[in-house]
Steps between C-alpha positions, in 0.01 A plus 500: 500500500657625175806612691547154650462330160759730346738439789488123439555534127881564519551202738324265260664607179830652612595305814874557451476876497591676828202733488262202470540414871465864612181572304262300727640671808446842343150404400421373850630822650289707260190293581565542870548876464181526293309300758622726782403812302151360435455403862612844618269671249210283608552576868518871422168480312343321794625765743366780275164329477490455874582869551221603259252274681605640838463859370156429352377331815624789723380793283167634385446475122314829459716737703832314507519556875572226751185327617354453846672166568843642416428808710424300812826308462692828489288647780604215728864566419473872558311460828763257628778737392333800664468316834851357480674833439250735658419667167178684416261359243187656351231392262261686270180327394353661186164466332378665175193709572173412322674243284174315429360822356796520258433142379124560472534834319791437265537119486753258635775587246526847644472360850794272428690797359429694818640214713811481287552876505454530877747216555753677274457825685540332840814313392657814345452715809650290778853400591664197351511346847122537538274210401189560287257214439147446378308390804185400311233650277558876498710493817874550518746491790832676551747379762758757611800363697675731744214751480304651787126561486524874446745446214272237350211748513706744285572222251132405488398860445748529217357187336147630544584829332690332214204278422251784526676728250545224239215449250444151358371499144403234248421613146331815614343484845703631787444359848604663825612238748570561869615272779445465875793402719530349845839520675620287787839437656621181667564661840133601535384136492783321684288466817201356320387145573560231247718524189690829470504465126123459479443788739729714288311427179163539671597839646594635157196347336249631757656845480467495124132411529459776754646743245246386241211544743635840592462628145769321291801653322685547827767351728437388856743356752423218742462602864514226768205483738729580792593835335147609416344769709198409707224755435391693806129481579 
């Protein structure tokens, strides 16, 4: 507004001067440029806010990992890609052993610290192309594109060992945390009825629970029913 008033001033008081006619045009150009700058800046702020909201809605606050909803979106993409190009795809379902005991014995702050530390260890010990997400509670999931089941078992065993040898401490107490892992690959469930994606997740999840029932702190691989040996009577 001040710029517009100043631009009119020469026209009113010095109408015969050459610059008096140019001043309003310069002022209008400056106002237009300022308006464009403000509009561009405003749109950039909106985009940044939208990106932050998208990141917060797709990631877990405690661990910083992608959440379950984001994981299933990526899982659909990877399953489609694996079928389209004939690539292998494996999944590791991971659960922290006796996590309730950690919360009950040392309190939820240390339990939260254990979740954050395990998520950090998992993320730091996989490839950049692998996908690590928090599946829910004390469960995590790792998706490994172009990876066969036997290779995924080696990755899972590496993650199990890394977590086992790392102590988690909070102002004194040290807590030993271990994990149980269930491994499944896409090819082992392709003949299952219903959704291949759901069968894939269920295979890894059931195998992980089997590892926990089998004694915890171990890695088991999914075996299709058709490949299981029938006991001789």
